[in-house]
CHARMM-style PDB file with segment names, atoms N, HN, CA, C and O in Angstrom:
ATOM      1  N   MET     1       0.773  -1.026   0.088  1.00  0.00      PROA
ATOM      2  CA  MET     1      -0.090  -0.267  -0.053  1.00  0.00      PROA
ATOM      3  C   MET     1       0.644   1.548  -0.017  1.00  0.00      PROA
ATOM      4  O   MET     1       0.324   2.662  -0.432  1.00  0.00      PROA
ATOM      5  N   LEU     2       1.818   0.881   0.788  1.00  0.00      PROA
ATOM      6  HN  LEU     2       2.078  -0.024   1.125  1.00  0.00      PROA
ATOM      7  CA  LEU     2       2.776   2.539   0.649  1.00  0.00      PROA
ATOM      8  C   LEU     2       3.597   2.679  -0.550  1.00  0.00      PROA
ATOM      9  O   LEU     2       3.800   3.731  -1.156  1.00  0.00      PROA
ATOM     10  N   THR     3       4.058   1.499  -0.843  1.00  0.00      PROA
ATOM     11  HN  THR     3       3.892   0.644  -0.351  1.00  0.00      PROA
ATOM     12  CA  THR     3       4.302   1.916  -2.424  1.00  0.00      PROA
ATOM     13  C   THR     3       3.654   2.248  -3.435  1.00  0.00      PROA
ATOM     14  O   THR     3       4.085   2.986  -4.321  1.00  0.00      PROA
ATOM     15  N   VAL     4       2.620   1.767  -3.403  1.00  0.00      PROA
ATOM     16  HN  VAL     4       2.270   1.168  -2.683  1.00  0.00      PROA
ATOM     17  CA  VAL     4       1.590   2.508  -4.435  1.00  0.00      PROA
ATOM     18  C   VAL     4       1.265   3.754  -4.145  1.00  0.00      PROA
ATOM     19  O   VAL     4       1.305   4.472  -5.144  1.00  0.00      PROA
ATOM     20  N   THR     5       0.879   4.435  -2.926  1.00  0.00      PROA
ATOM     21  HN  THR     5       0.846   3.853  -2.114  1.00  0.00      PROA
ATOM     22  CA  THR     5       0.687   5.878  -2.755  1.00  0.00      PROA
ATOM     23  C   THR     5       1.745   6.358  -2.540  1.00  0.00      PROA
ATOM     24  O   THR     5       1.614   7.553  -2.804  1.00  0.00      PROA
ATOM     25  N   GLY     6       2.965   6.127  -2.144  1.00  0.00      PROA
ATOM     26  HN  GLY     6       3.072   5.156  -1.930  1.00  0.00      PROA
ATOM     27  CA  GLY     6       4.157   6.825  -2.167  1.00  0.00      PROA
ATOM     28  C   GLY     6       4.488   7.395  -1.203  1.00  0.00      PROA
ATOM     29  O   GLY     6       5.498   8.099  -1.229  1.00  0.00      PROA
ATOM     30  N   HSD     7       3.694   7.247  -0.023  1.00  0.00      PROA
ATOM     31  HN  HSD     7       2.874   6.676  -0.003  1.00  0.00      PROA
ATOM     32  CA  HSD     7       3.687   7.557   1.505  1.00  0.00      PROA
ATOM     33  C   HSD     7       4.841   6.778   2.112  1.00  0.00      PROA
ATOM     34  O   HSD     7       5.347   5.772   1.615  1.00  0.00      PROA
ATOM     35  N   ASP     8       5.214   7.401   3.313  1.00  0.00      PROA
ATOM     36  HN  ASP     8       4.803   8.218   3.716  1.00  0.00      PROA
ATOM     37  CA  ASP     8       6.296   6.606   4.189  1.00  0.00      PROA
ATOM     38  C   ASP     8       5.387   5.762   5.469  1.00  0.00      PROA
ATOM     39  O   ASP     8       5.856   4.861   6.164  1.00  0.00      PROA
ATOM     40  N   ARG     9       3.708   6.425   5.581  1.00  0.00      PROA
ATOM     41  HN  ARG     9       3.327   7.157   5.016  1.00  0.00      PROA
ATOM     42  CA  ARG     9       3.345   5.729   6.681  1.00  0.00      PROA
ATOM     43  C   ARG     9       1.460   5.689   6.263  1.00  0.00      PROA
ATOM     44  O   ARG     9       1.129   6.543   5.441  1.00  0.00      PROA
ATOM     45  N   LEU    10       0.787   5.141   6.579  1.00  0.00      PROA
ATOM     46  HN  LEU    10       1.056   4.448   7.247  1.00  0.00      PROA
ATOM     47  CA  LEU    10      -0.814   5.050   6.429  1.00  0.00      PROA
ATOM     48  C   LEU    10      -1.115   6.159   6.735  1.00  0.00      PROA
ATOM     49  O   LEU    10      -0.601   6.619   7.754  1.00  0.00      PROA
ATOM     50  N   LEU    11      -1.982   6.915   6.017  1.00  0.00      PROA
ATOM     51  HN  LEU    11      -2.400   6.542   5.189  1.00  0.00      PROA
ATOM     52  CA  LEU    11      -2.671   7.977   5.977  1.00  0.00      PROA
ATOM     53  C   LEU    11      -2.122   9.228   6.313  1.00  0.00      PROA
ATOM     54  O   LEU    11      -2.571  10.028   7.135  1.00  0.00      PROA
ATOM     55  N   ALA    12      -0.992   9.349   5.529  1.00  0.00      PROA
ATOM     56  HN  ALA    12      -0.627   8.700   4.861  1.00  0.00      PROA
ATOM     57  CA  ALA    12       0.046  10.072   5.652  1.00  0.00      PROA
ATOM     58  C   ALA    12      -0.603  11.864   4.796  1.00  0.00      PROA
ATOM     59  O   ALA    12      -0.202  12.997   5.066  1.00  0.00      PROA
ATOM     60  N   ASN    13      -1.644  11.454   3.803  1.00  0.00      PROA
ATOM     61  HN  ASN    13      -1.970  10.534   3.584  1.00  0.00      PROA
ATOM     62  CA  ASN    13      -2.269  12.458   3.572  1.00  0.00      PROA
ATOM     63  C   ASN    13      -3.416  13.048   4.183  1.00  0.00      PROA
ATOM     64  O   ASN    13      -3.811  14.154   3.814  1.00  0.00      PROA
ATOM     65  N   ARG    14      -4.065  12.312   5.215  1.00  0.00      PROA
ATOM     66  HN  ARG    14      -3.744  11.414   5.516  1.00  0.00      PROA
ATOM     67  CA  ARG    14      -5.213  12.437   5.862  1.00  0.00      PROA
ATOM     68  C   ARG    14      -4.828  12.606   7.400  1.00  0.00      PROA
ATOM     69  O   ARG    14      -4.942  11.764   8.290  1.00  0.00      PROA
ATOM     70  N   HSD    15      -4.290  14.059   7.494  1.00  0.00      PROA
ATOM     71  HN  HSD    15      -4.198  14.743   6.770  1.00  0.00      PROA
ATOM     72  CA  HSD    15      -3.646  14.315   9.091  1.00  0.00      PROA
ATOM     73  C   HSD    15      -4.914  14.090  10.003  1.00  0.00      PROA
ATOM     74  O   HSD    15      -4.732  13.622  11.127  1.00  0.00      PROA
ATOM     75  N   VAL    16      -5.965  14.345   9.651  1.00  0.00      PROA
ATOM     76  HN  VAL    16      -6.112  14.726   8.738  1.00  0.00      PROA
ATOM     77  CA  VAL    16      -7.252  14.484  10.749  1.00  0.00      PROA
ATOM     78  C   VAL    16      -7.605  13.016  11.014  1.00  0.00      PROA
ATOM     79  O   VAL    16      -8.004  12.663  12.124  1.00  0.00      PROA
ATOM     80  N   LEU    17      -7.442  12.063   9.876  1.00  0.00      PROA
ATOM     81  HN  LEU    17      -7.118  12.349   8.975  1.00  0.00      PROA
ATOM     82  CA  LEU    17      -8.047  10.735  10.168  1.00  0.00      PROA
ATOM     83  C   LEU    17      -7.063  10.163  10.850  1.00  0.00      PROA
ATOM     84  O   LEU    17      -7.382   9.394  11.757  1.00  0.00      PROA
ATOM     85  N   SER    18      -5.794  10.382  10.598  1.00  0.00      PROA
ATOM     86  HN  SER    18      -5.535  11.007   9.862  1.00  0.00      PROA
ATOM     87  CA  SER    18      -4.483   9.733  10.758  1.00  0.00      PROA
ATOM     88  C   SER    18      -4.618  10.431  12.669  1.00  0.00      PROA
ATOM     89  O   SER    18      -4.651   9.616  13.591  1.00  0.00      PROA
ATOM     90  N   ARG    19      -4.645  11.103  12.791  1.00  0.00      PROA
ATOM     91  HN  ARG    19      -4.618  11.765  12.042  1.00  0.00      PROA
ATOM     92  CA  ARG    19      -5.219  11.643  14.437  1.00  0.00      PROA
ATOM     93  C   ARG    19      -6.162  10.972  15.152  1.00  0.00      PROA
ATOM     94  O   ARG    19      -5.864  10.448  16.225  1.00  0.00      PROA
ATOM     95  N   ALA    20      -7.185  10.922  14.731  1.00  0.00      PROA
ATOM     96  HN  ALA    20      -7.427  11.347  13.860  1.00  0.00      PROA
ATOM     97  CA  ALA    20      -8.349  10.378  15.222  1.00  0.00      PROA
ATOM     98  C   ALA    20      -8.005   8.657  15.064  1.00  0.00      PROA
ATOM     99  O   ALA    20      -8.382   7.999  16.034  1.00  0.00      PROA
ATOM    100  N   VAL    21      -7.608   8.196  14.403  1.00  0.00      PROA
ATOM    101  HN  VAL    21      -7.302   8.729  13.615  1.00  0.00      PROA
ATOM    102  CA  VAL    21      -7.060   6.564  14.256  1.00  0.00      PROA
ATOM    103  C   VAL    21      -6.101   6.659  15.386  1.00  0.00      PROA
ATOM    104  O   VAL    21      -6.392   5.735  16.146  1.00  0.00      PROA
ATOM    105  N   SER    22      -5.192   7.267  15.819  1.00  0.00      PROA
ATOM    106  HN  SER    22      -4.956   8.018  15.201  1.00  0.00      PROA
ATOM    107  CA  SER    22      -4.065   7.170  16.541  1.00  0.00      PROA
ATOM    108  C   SER    22      -4.299   7.202  18.034  1.00  0.00      PROA
ATOM    109  O   SER    22      -3.626   6.639  18.897  1.00  0.00      PROA
ATOM    110  N   LEU    23      -5.477   8.035  18.200  1.00  0.00      PROA
ATOM    111  HN  LEU    23      -6.024   8.492  17.499  1.00  0.00      PROA
ATOM    112  CA  LEU    23      -6.096   8.478  19.777  1.00  0.00      PROA
ATOM    113  C   LEU    23      -6.855   7.326  20.043  1.00  0.00      PROA
ATOM    114  O   LEU    23      -6.907   6.791  21.151  1.00  0.00      PROA
ATOM    115  N   ARG    24      -7.551   6.871  18.855  1.00  0.00      PROA
ATOM    116  HN  ARG    24      -7.509   7.306  17.956  1.00  0.00      PROA
ATOM    117  CA  ARG    24      -8.766   5.450  19.409  1.00  0.00      PROA
ATOM    118  C   ARG    24      -7.717   4.232  19.583  1.00  0.00      PROA
ATOM    119  O   ARG    24      -7.981   3.534  20.563  1.00  0.00      PROA
ATOM    120  N   ASP    25      -6.780   3.897  18.972  1.00  0.00      PROA
ATOM    121  HN  ASP    25      -6.566   4.463  18.176  1.00  0.00      PROA
ATOM    122  CA  ASP    25      -5.806   2.623  18.979  1.00  0.00      PROA
ATOM    123  C   ASP    25      -5.818   2.023  19.876  1.00  0.00      PROA
ATOM    124  O   ASP    25      -6.227   0.863  19.828  1.00  0.00      PROA
ATOM    125  N   PRO    26      -5.403   2.551  20.959  1.00  0.00      PROA
ATOM    126  CA  PRO    26      -5.173   2.170  22.706  1.00  0.00      PROA
ATOM    127  C   PRO    26      -6.593   1.407  22.958  1.00  0.00      PROA
ATOM    128  O   PRO    26      -6.617   0.181  23.072  1.00  0.00      PROA
ATOM    129  N   TYR    27      -7.494   2.013  23.019  1.00  0.00      PROA
ATOM    130  HN  TYR    27      -7.474   3.008  22.926  1.00  0.00      PROA
ATOM    131  CA  TYR    27      -9.062   1.565  23.437  1.00  0.00      PROA
ATOM    132  C   TYR    27      -9.400   0.529  22.604  1.00  0.00      PROA
ATOM    133  O   TYR    27      -9.580  -0.503  23.251  1.00  0.00      PROA
ATOM    134  N   VAL    28      -9.586   0.372  21.194  1.00  0.00      PROA
ATOM    135  HN  VAL    28      -9.440   1.210  20.668  1.00  0.00      PROA
ATOM    136  CA  VAL    28      -9.848  -0.773  20.446  1.00  0.00      PROA
ATOM    137  C   VAL    28      -9.147  -1.592  20.415  1.00  0.00      PROA
ATOM    138  O   VAL    28      -9.687  -2.677  20.204  1.00  0.00      PROA
ATOM    139  N   ASP    29      -7.506  -1.622  20.599  1.00  0.00      PROA
ATOM    140  HN  ASP    29      -7.067  -0.740  20.771  1.00  0.00      PROA
ATOM    141  CA  ASP    29      -6.538  -2.709  20.988  1.00  0.00      PROA
ATOM    142  C   ASP    29      -6.797  -3.281  22.109  1.00  0.00      PROA
ATOM    143  O   ASP    29      -6.637  -4.501  22.102  1.00  0.00      PROA
ATOM    144  N   ALA    30      -7.223  -2.707  23.289  1.00  0.00      PROA
ATOM    145  HN  ALA    30      -7.353  -1.715  23.295  1.00  0.00      PROA
ATOM    146  CA  ALA    30      -7.903  -3.153  24.268  1.00  0.00      PROA
ATOM    147  C   ALA    30      -9.131  -4.049  24.179  1.00  0.00      PROA
ATOM    148  O   ALA    30      -9.201  -5.175  24.671  1.00  0.00      PROA
ATOM    149  N   LEU    31      -9.919  -3.540  23.619  1.00  0.00      PROA
ATOM    150  HN  LEU    31      -9.862  -2.626  23.219  1.00  0.00      PROA
ATOM    151  CA  LEU    31     -11.178  -4.207  23.183  1.00  0.00      PROA
ATOM    152  C   LEU    31     -11.003  -5.442  22.400  1.00  0.00      PROA
ATOM    153  O   LEU    31     -11.675  -6.425  22.713  1.00  0.00      PROA
ATOM    154  N   SER    32     -10.090  -5.507  21.316  1.00  0.00      PROA
ATOM    155  HN  SER    32      -9.544  -4.709  21.061  1.00  0.00      PROA
ATOM    156  CA  SER    32      -9.694  -6.555  20.678  1.00  0.00      PROA
ATOM    157  C   SER    32      -9.420  -7.616  21.379  1.00  0.00      PROA
ATOM    158  O   SER    32      -9.910  -8.726  21.167  1.00  0.00      PROA
ATOM    159  N   TYR    33      -8.266  -7.219  22.647  1.00  0.00      PROA
ATOM    160  HN  TYR    33      -7.868  -6.318  22.820  1.00  0.00      PROA
ATOM    161  CA  TYR    33      -7.760  -8.474  23.425  1.00  0.00      PROA
ATOM    162  C   TYR    33      -8.712  -8.990  24.114  1.00  0.00      PROA
ATOM    163  O   TYR    33      -8.745 -10.219  24.177  1.00  0.00      PROA
ATOM    164  N   LEU    34      -9.808  -8.152  24.859  1.00  0.00      PROA
ATOM    165  HN  LEU    34      -9.782  -7.154  24.807  1.00  0.00      PROA
ATOM    166  CA  LEU    34     -10.850  -8.724  25.394  1.00  0.00      PROA
ATOM    167  C   LEU    34     -11.768 -10.006  24.319  1.00  0.00      PROA
ATOM    168  O   LEU    34     -12.030 -11.190  24.532  1.00  0.00      PROA
ATOM    169  N   GLN    35     -12.041  -9.147  23.210  1.00  0.00      PROA
ATOM    170  HN  GLN    35     -11.828  -8.185  23.037  1.00  0.00      PROA
ATOM    171  CA  GLN    35     -12.503  -9.890  22.763  1.00  0.00      PROA
ATOM    172  C   GLN    35     -12.032 -11.296  22.276  1.00  0.00      PROA
ATOM    173  O   GLN    35     -12.667 -12.351  22.266  1.00  0.00      PROA
ATOM    174  N   LEU    36     -10.994 -11.086  21.951  1.00  0.00      PROA
ATOM    175  HN  LEU    36     -10.478 -10.229  21.959  1.00  0.00      PROA
ATOM    176  CA  LEU    36     -10.208 -12.783  21.901  1.00  0.00      PROA
ATOM    177  C   LEU    36     -10.317 -13.526  22.924  1.00  0.00      PROA
ATOM    178  O   LEU    36     -10.697 -14.665  22.650  1.00  0.00      PROA
ATOM    179  N   ARG    37     -10.094 -13.280  24.209  1.00  0.00      PROA
ATOM    180  HN  ARG    37      -9.786 -12.355  24.431  1.00  0.00      PROA
ATOM    181  CA  ARG    37     -10.068 -13.990  25.399  1.00  0.00      PROA
ATOM    182  C   ARG    37     -11.475 -14.414  25.683  1.00  0.00      PROA
ATOM    183  O   ARG    37     -11.640 -15.581  26.040  1.00  0.00      PROA
ATOM    184  N   ALA    38     -12.520 -13.618  25.570  1.00  0.00      PROA
ATOM    185  HN  ALA    38     -12.386 -12.671  25.279  1.00  0.00      PROA
ATOM    186  CA  ALA    38     -13.665 -13.676  25.438  1.00  0.00      PROA
ATOM    187  C   ALA    38     -14.326 -14.848  24.285  1.00  0.00      PROA
ATOM    188  O   ALA    38     -15.395 -15.393  24.559  1.00  0.00      PROA
ATOM    189  N   LEU    39     -13.842 -15.064  23.426  1.00  0.00      PROA
ATOM    190  HN  LEU    39     -12.973 -14.621  23.203  1.00  0.00      PROA
ATOM    191  CA  LEU    39     -14.082 -15.823  22.539  1.00  0.00      PROA
ATOM    192  C   LEU    39     -13.225 -17.099  22.763  1.00  0.00      PROA
ATOM    193  O   LEU    39     -13.658 -18.236  22.574  1.00  0.00      PROA
ATOM    194  N   ALA    40     -11.977 -16.806  23.179  1.00  0.00      PROA
ATOM    195  HN  ALA    40     -11.626 -15.883  23.332  1.00  0.00      PROA
ATOM    196  CA  ALA    40     -11.521 -18.497  23.826  1.00  0.00      PROA
ATOM    197  C   ALA    40     -12.212 -19.262  24.983  1.00  0.00      PROA
ATOM    198  O   ALA    40     -12.307 -20.469  25.207  1.00  0.00      PROA
ATOM    199  N   ALA    41     -12.633 -18.239  25.605  1.00  0.00      PROA
ATOM    200  HN  ALA    41     -12.555 -17.259  25.423  1.00  0.00      PROA
ATOM    201  CA  ALA    41     -13.312 -18.932  26.911  1.00  0.00      PROA
ATOM    202  C   ALA    41     -14.423 -19.522  26.476  1.00  0.00      PROA
ATOM    203  O   ALA    41     -14.577 -20.726  26.680  1.00  0.00      PROA
ATOM    204  N   LEU    42     -15.401 -18.760  25.792  1.00  0.00      PROA
ATOM    205  HN  LEU    42     -15.276 -17.781  25.627  1.00  0.00      PROA
ATOM    206  CA  LEU    42     -16.559 -19.075  24.976  1.00  0.00      PROA
ATOM    207  C   LEU    42     -16.319 -20.465  24.672  1.00  0.00      PROA
ATOM    208  O   LEU    42     -16.905 -21.334  25.315  1.00  0.00      PROA
ATOM    209  N   ARG    43     -15.261 -20.841  23.466  1.00  0.00      PROA
ATOM    210  HN  ARG    43     -14.784 -20.135  22.943  1.00  0.00      PROA
ATOM    211  CA  ARG    43     -15.066 -22.156  22.808  1.00  0.00      PROA
ATOM    212  C   ARG    43     -14.761 -23.195  23.854  1.00  0.00      PROA
ATOM    213  O   ARG    43     -14.758 -24.387  23.546  1.00  0.00      PROA
ATOM    214  N   ASP    44     -14.455 -22.712  25.307  1.00  0.00      PROA
ATOM    215  HN  ASP    44     -14.457 -21.744  25.557  1.00  0.00      PROA
ATOM    216  CA  ASP    44     -14.252 -23.840  26.165  1.00  0.00      PROA
ATOM    217  C   ASP    44     -14.984 -24.079  27.145  1.00  0.00      PROA
ATOM    218  O   ASP    44     -14.686 -24.928  27.985  1.00  0.00      PROA
ATOM    219  N   THR    45     -16.203 -23.268  27.198  1.00  0.00      PROA
ATOM    220  HN  THR    45     -16.445 -22.578  26.516  1.00  0.00      PROA
ATOM    221  CA  THR    45     -17.152 -23.402  28.106  1.00  0.00      PROA
ATOM    222  C   THR    45     -18.435 -24.560  27.445  1.00  0.00      PROA
ATOM    223  O   THR    45     -18.839 -24.830  26.314  1.00  0.00      PROA
ATOM    224  N   ASP    46     -18.685 -24.906  28.489  1.00  0.00      PROA
ATOM    225  HN  ASP    46     -18.357 -24.687  29.408  1.00  0.00      PROA
ATOM    226  CA  ASP    46     -19.794 -26.085  28.204  1.00  0.00      PROA
ATOM    227  C   ASP    46     -21.242 -25.469  28.045  1.00  0.00      PROA
ATOM    228  O   ASP    46     -21.777 -24.808  28.935  1.00  0.00      PROA
ATOM    229  N   PRO    47     -21.860 -25.767  26.743  1.00  0.00      PROA
ATOM    230  CA  PRO    47     -22.982 -24.952  26.464  1.00  0.00      PROA
ATOM    231  C   PRO    47     -24.069 -24.699  27.418  1.00  0.00      PROA
ATOM    232  O   PRO    47     -25.020 -23.950  27.196  1.00  0.00      PROA
ATOM    233  N   GLN    48     -23.880 -25.336  28.441  1.00  0.00      PROA
ATOM    234  HN  GLN    48     -23.107 -25.945  28.621  1.00  0.00      PROA
ATOM    235  CA  GLN    48     -25.081 -25.604  29.669  1.00  0.00      PROA
ATOM    236  C   GLN    48     -24.507 -24.561  30.660  1.00  0.00      PROA
ATOM    237  O   GLN    48     -25.353 -23.921  31.286  1.00  0.00      PROA
ATOM    238  N   ASP    49     -23.305 -24.311  30.882  1.00  0.00      PROA
ATOM    239  HN  ASP    49     -22.619 -24.831  30.374  1.00  0.00      PROA
ATOM    240  CA  ASP    49     -22.760 -23.811  31.901  1.00  0.00      PROA
ATOM    241  C   ASP    49     -23.059 -22.462  31.977  1.00  0.00      PROA
ATOM    242  O   ASP    49     -22.843 -21.778  30.976  1.00  0.00      PROA
ATOM    243  N   ASP    50     -23.594 -21.858  33.149  1.00  0.00      PROA
ATOM    244  HN  ASP    50     -23.769 -22.413  33.962  1.00  0.00      PROA
ATOM    245  CA  ASP    50     -23.913 -20.640  33.346  1.00  0.00      PROA
ATOM    246  C   ASP    50     -23.276 -19.466  33.132  1.00  0.00      PROA
ATOM    247  O   ASP    50     -23.926 -18.421  33.083  1.00  0.00      PROA
ATOM    248  N   GLU    51     -21.795 -19.485  32.963  1.00  0.00      PROA
ATOM    249  HN  GLU    51     -21.267 -20.334  33.003  1.00  0.00      PROA
ATOM    250  CA  GLU    51     -20.789 -18.610  32.694  1.00  0.00      PROA
ATOM    251  C   GLU    51     -20.939 -18.430  31.113  1.00  0.00      PROA
ATOM    252  O   GLU    51     -20.212 -17.597  30.570  1.00  0.00      PROA
ATOM    253  N   ARG    52     -21.690 -19.042  30.479  1.00  0.00      PROA
ATOM    254  HN  ARG    52     -22.281 -19.718  30.920  1.00  0.00      PROA
ATOM    255  CA  ARG    52     -21.621 -18.929  28.839  1.00  0.00      PROA
ATOM    256  C   ARG    52     -22.372 -17.694  28.598  1.00  0.00      PROA
ATOM    257  O   ARG    52     -21.918 -16.802  27.882  1.00  0.00      PROA
ATOM    258  N   GLU    53     -23.566 -17.618  29.208  1.00  0.00      PROA
ATOM    259  HN  GLU    53     -23.935 -18.343  29.790  1.00  0.00      PROA
ATOM    260  CA  GLU    53     -24.251 -16.257  29.196  1.00  0.00      PROA
ATOM    261  C   GLU    53     -23.623 -14.948  29.241  1.00  0.00      PROA
ATOM    262  O   GLU    53     -23.741 -13.936  28.550  1.00  0.00      PROA
ATOM    263  N   ARG    54     -23.052 -15.201  30.067  1.00  0.00      PROA
ATOM    264  HN  ARG    54     -22.956 -16.023  30.628  1.00  0.00      PROA
ATOM    265  CA  ARG    54     -22.037 -13.847  30.544  1.00  0.00      PROA
ATOM    266  C   ARG    54     -21.005 -13.380  29.223  1.00  0.00      PROA
ATOM    267  O   ARG    54     -20.892 -12.275  28.691  1.00  0.00      PROA
ATOM    268  N   LEU    55     -20.191 -14.902  28.873  1.00  0.00      PROA
ATOM    269  HN  LEU    55     -20.283 -15.799  29.305  1.00  0.00      PROA
ATOM    270  CA  LEU    55     -19.162 -14.721  27.992  1.00  0.00      PROA
ATOM    271  C   LEU    55     -19.783 -14.252  26.698  1.00  0.00      PROA
ATOM    272  O   LEU    55     -19.189 -13.388  26.052  1.00  0.00      PROA
ATOM    273  N   GLU    56     -20.727 -14.659  26.339  1.00  0.00      PROA
ATOM    274  HN  GLU    56     -21.209 -15.360  26.864  1.00  0.00      PROA
ATOM    275  CA  GLU    56     -21.340 -14.345  25.063  1.00  0.00      PROA
ATOM    276  C   GLU    56     -21.712 -12.750  24.963  1.00  0.00      PROA
ATOM    277  O   GLU    56     -21.477 -11.939  24.067  1.00  0.00      PROA
ATOM    278  N   ARG    57     -22.345 -12.616  26.150  1.00  0.00      PROA
ATOM    279  HN  ARG    57     -22.537 -13.275  26.877  1.00  0.00      PROA
ATOM    280  CA  ARG    57     -22.720 -10.805  26.275  1.00  0.00      PROA
ATOM    281  C   ARG    57     -21.450  -9.911  26.122  1.00  0.00      PROA
ATOM    282  O   ARG    57     -21.287  -8.981  25.332  1.00  0.00      PROA
ATOM    283  N   LEU    58     -20.579 -10.407  27.068  1.00  0.00      PROA
ATOM    284  HN  LEU    58     -20.712 -11.162  27.710  1.00  0.00      PROA
ATOM    285  CA  LEU    58     -19.110  -9.922  26.843  1.00  0.00      PROA
ATOM    286  C   LEU    58     -18.313  -9.629  25.618  1.00  0.00      PROA
ATOM    287  O   LEU    58     -17.566  -8.668  25.435  1.00  0.00      PROA
ATOM    288  N   LEU    59     -18.678 -10.918  24.557  1.00  0.00      PROA
ATOM    289  HN  LEU    59     -19.285 -11.699  24.706  1.00  0.00      PROA
ATOM    290  CA  LEU    59     -18.138 -11.057  23.156  1.00  0.00      PROA
ATOM    291  C   LEU    59     -18.941  -9.758  22.297  1.00  0.00      PROA
ATOM    292  O   LEU    59     -18.354  -8.955  21.572  1.00  0.00      PROA
ATOM    293  N   LEU    60     -20.673  -9.776  22.622  1.00  0.00      PROA
ATOM    294  HN  LEU    60     -21.150 -10.429  23.211  1.00  0.00      PROA
ATOM    295  CA  LEU    60     -21.235  -8.798  21.869  1.00  0.00      PROA
ATOM    296  C   LEU    60     -20.972  -7.747  21.931  1.00  0.00      PROA
ATOM    297  O   LEU    60     -20.999  -7.064  20.907  1.00  0.00      PROA
ATOM    298  N   LEU    61     -20.635  -7.230  23.087  1.00  0.00      PROA
ATOM    299  HN  LEU    61     -20.614  -7.785  23.919  1.00  0.00      PROA
ATOM    300  CA  LEU    61     -20.312  -5.679  23.584  1.00  0.00      PROA
ATOM    301  C   LEU    61     -18.705  -5.608  23.208  1.00  0.00      PROA
ATOM    302  O   LEU    61     -18.310  -4.517  22.796  1.00  0.00      PROA
ATOM    303  N   THR    62     -18.018  -6.380  23.285  1.00  0.00      PROA
ATOM    304  HN  THR    62     -18.339  -7.266  23.619  1.00  0.00      PROA
ATOM    305  CA  THR    62     -16.598  -5.994  22.745  1.00  0.00      PROA
ATOM    306  C   THR    62     -16.792  -5.470  20.853  1.00  0.00      PROA
ATOM    307  O   THR    62     -16.239  -4.544  20.260  1.00  0.00      PROA
ATOM    308  N   VAL    63     -17.852  -6.567  20.310  1.00  0.00      PROA
ATOM    309  HN  VAL    63     -18.301  -7.320  20.792  1.00  0.00      PROA
ATOM    310  CA  VAL    63     -17.838  -6.380  19.093  1.00  0.00      PROA
ATOM    311  C   VAL    63     -18.568  -4.973  18.789  1.00  0.00      PROA
ATOM    312  O   VAL    63     -18.283  -4.455  17.709  1.00  0.00      PROA
ATOM    313  N   ASN    64     -19.214  -4.498  19.386  1.00  0.00      PROA
ATOM    314  HN  ASN    64     -19.446  -4.918  20.263  1.00  0.00      PROA
ATOM    315  CA  ASN    64     -20.041  -3.247  19.436  1.00  0.00      PROA
ATOM    316  C   ASN    64     -19.008  -1.942  19.534  1.00  0.00      PROA
ATOM    317  O   ASN    64     -19.006  -0.852  18.961  1.00  0.00      PROA
ATOM    318  N   GLY    65     -18.055  -2.607  20.609  1.00  0.00      PROA
ATOM    319  HN  GLY    65     -18.057  -3.492  21.074  1.00  0.00      PROA
ATOM    320  CA  GLY    65     -17.106  -1.287  21.114  1.00  0.00      PROA
ATOM    321  C   GLY    65     -16.209  -0.964  20.165  1.00  0.00      PROA
ATOM    322  O   GLY    65     -15.893   0.200  19.917  1.00  0.00      PROA
ATOM    323  N   VAL    66     -15.674  -2.131  19.488  1.00  0.00      PROA
ATOM    324  HN  VAL    66     -15.931  -3.076  19.690  1.00  0.00      PROA
ATOM    325  CA  VAL    66     -14.693  -2.195  18.424  1.00  0.00      PROA
ATOM    326  C   VAL    66     -15.347  -1.784  17.426  1.00  0.00      PROA
ATOM    327  O   VAL    66     -14.527  -1.049  16.876  1.00  0.00      PROA
ATOM    328  N   ALA    67     -16.570  -1.753  16.621  1.00  0.00      PROA
ATOM    329  HN  ALA    67     -17.236  -2.350  17.067  1.00  0.00      PROA
ATOM    330  CA  ALA    67     -17.224  -1.256  15.557  1.00  0.00      PROA
ATOM    331  C   ALA    67     -17.271   0.328  15.886  1.00  0.00      PROA
ATOM    332  O   ALA    67     -16.970   1.220  15.093  1.00  0.00      PROA
ATOM    333  N   ALA    68     -17.688   0.482  17.148  1.00  0.00      PROA
ATOM    334  HN  ALA    68     -17.933  -0.243  17.792  1.00  0.00      PROA
ATOM    335  CA  ALA    68     -17.752   2.105  17.325  1.00  0.00      PROA
ATOM    336  C   ALA    68     -16.497   2.836  17.446  1.00  0.00      PROA
ATOM    337  O   ALA    68     -16.379   4.056  17.332  1.00  0.00      PROA
ATOM    338  N   GLY    69     -15.602   2.025  17.677  1.00  0.00      PROA
ATOM    339  HN  GLY    69     -15.699   1.034  17.769  1.00  0.00      PROA
ATOM    340  CA  GLY    69     -13.900   2.670  17.977  1.00  0.00      PROA
ATOM    341  C   GLY    69     -13.503   2.989  16.397  1.00  0.00      PROA
ATOM    342  O   GLY    69     -12.819   3.930  15.993  1.00  0.00      PROA
ATOM    343  N   LEU    70     -14.054   2.059  15.713  1.00  0.00      PROA
ATOM    344  HN  LEU    70     -14.609   1.295  16.041  1.00  0.00      PROA
ATOM    345  CA  LEU    70     -13.160   1.986  14.335  1.00  0.00      PROA
ATOM    346  C   LEU    70     -13.811   3.152  13.495  1.00  0.00      PROA
ATOM    347  O   LEU    70     -13.178   3.789  12.654  1.00  0.00      PROA
ATOM    348  N   GLN    71     -15.207   3.381  13.820  1.00  0.00      PROA
ATOM    349  HN  GLN    71     -15.722   2.863  14.504  1.00  0.00      PROA
ATOM    350  CA  GLN    71     -15.853   4.298  12.849  1.00  0.00      PROA
ATOM    351  C   GLN    71     -15.943   3.839  11.540  1.00  0.00      PROA
ATOM    352  O   GLN    71     -16.360   2.815  11.000  1.00  0.00      PROA
ATOM    353  N   ASN    72     -15.268   5.229  11.063  1.00  0.00      PROA
ATOM    354  HN  ASN    72     -14.929   6.061  11.502  1.00  0.00      PROA
ATOM    355  CA  ASN    72     -15.308   5.605   9.302  1.00  0.00      PROA
ATOM    356  C   ASN    72     -13.832   4.652   9.011  1.00  0.00      PROA
ATOM    357  O   ASN    72     -13.463   4.411   7.862  1.00  0.00      PROA
ATOM    358  N   THR    73     -13.188   4.240  10.052  1.00  0.00      PROA
ATOM    359  HN  THR    73     -13.488   4.435  10.986  1.00  0.00      PROA
ATOM    360  CA  THR    73     -12.018   3.434   9.376  1.00  0.00      PROA
ATOM    361  C   THR    73     -12.132   1.893   9.323  1.00  0.00      PROA
ATOM    362  O   THR    73     -11.303   1.146   8.803  1.00  0.00      PROA
ATOM    363  N   GLY    74     -13.239   1.539   9.914  1.00  0.00      PROA
ATOM    364  HN  GLY    74     -13.913   2.145  10.337  1.00  0.00      PROA
ATOM    365  CA  GLY    74     -13.751   0.184   9.662  1.00  0.00      PROA
ATOM    366  C   GLY    74     -13.824  -0.480   8.347  1.00  0.00      PROA
ATOM    367  OT1 GLY    74     -14.274  -1.622   8.255  1.00  0.00      PROA
TER     368      GLY     74
END
């Protein structure tokens, strides 16, 4: 992508968007990590386990959070 655009970094010519992405990244990264942990735990959970509903809710909340964090960049 950088070779095609001739830039040395992504969004080099979109300063406002670049700044917005860099501000959101730490939060989206944390949500992505939680999402991976919830998914792994969900896969290891018995379908009848009471914990499963909580893990499913956590997974859906992280999906919504990541989508909200990515906004127009996702």
